[in-house]
C-alpha positions as CSV (number, residue, x, y, z in Angstrom):
1,X,14.6,-2.3,19.1
2,X,12.7,-1.7,15.7
3,X,10.7,-4.4,14.1
4,X,8.8,-4.1,10.7
5,X,6.1,-6.4,10.3
6,X,4.0,-6.0,6.8
7,X,0.8,-6.8,5.8
8,X,-1.1,-7.9,9.1
9,X,-4.1,-8.5,9.9
10,X,-5.8,-6.6,12.6
11,X,-6.9,-9.6,14.6
12,X,-3.5,-11.3,14.4
13,X,-2.0,-7.6,16.0
14,X,-2.3,-9.2,19.6
15,X,-0.4,-12.7,18.7
16,X,2.2,-10.9,17.3
17,X,3.1,-8.6,20.0
18,X,2.8,-12.1,22.4
19,X,5.5,-13.4,19.9
20,X,7.4,-10.2,20.0
21,X,7.9,-10.7,24.0
22,X,6.2,-7.3,24.7
23,X,4.8,-7.1,28.1
24,X,1.3,-5.3,28.3
25,X,2.4,-2.5,30.1
26,X,5.5,-1.7,27.8
27,X,5.4,1.4,26.0
28,X,5.9,1.5,21.5
29,X,5.0,3.2,19.2
30,X,2.8,2.0,16.0
31,X,2.7,3.0,12.4
32,X,-0.7,1.2,10.4
33,X,-0.8,2.2,7.0
34,X,-4.5,0.3,5.6
35,X,-3.5,-1.5,2.2
36,X,-5.7,-1.0,-0.6
37,X,-4.9,-4.3,-3.0
38,X,-8.7,-3.7,-5.2
39,X,-8.0,-3.5,-8.6
40,X,-9.9,0.1,-8.7
41,X,-7.5,1.2,-6.2
42,X,-3.9,-0.4,-8.1
43,X,-5.3,1.2,-11.3
44,X,-5.8,4.6,-9.4
45,X,-2.3,4.5,-8.0
46,X,-1.3,3.5,-11.8
47,X,-2.6,6.2,-13.2
48,X,-1.5,8.6,-10.9
49,X,2.0,7.8,-10.9
50,X,1.5,7.9,-15.2
51,X,0.1,11.5,-14.8
52,X,3.3,12.5,-12.4
53,X,5.5,11.0,-15.0
54,X,4.0,13.7,-18.0
55,X,1.4,10.9,-19.8
56,X,-1.6,12.9,-20.8
57,X,-5.0,12.0,-21.8
58,X,-3.7,13.0,-25.8
59,X,-0.5,10.6,-25.3
60,X,-2.8,8.0,-23.9
61,X,-5.0,8.3,-27.0
62,X,-2.3,8.5,-29.3
63,X,-0.6,5.3,-27.5
64,X,-3.9,3.6,-27.9
65,X,-4.7,4.6,-31.2
66,X,-5.4,1.4,-33.7
67,X,-3.2,1.8,-36.4
68,X,-4.4,-1.1,-38.7
């Protein structure tokens, strides 16, 4: 059985295990991915993707240039 459960608080894990009907002796594989949803983390991810897609500091300056 494979069950994907997303965005869970650490404190909720024991309750979720019980809800899935798993015994305390059963073995499972668990993957944990920390969610960083603060503004700085989000902006860092956006910046990294932009650079991967070819955005340079020069291109950004050109895009932000005030042409009024």
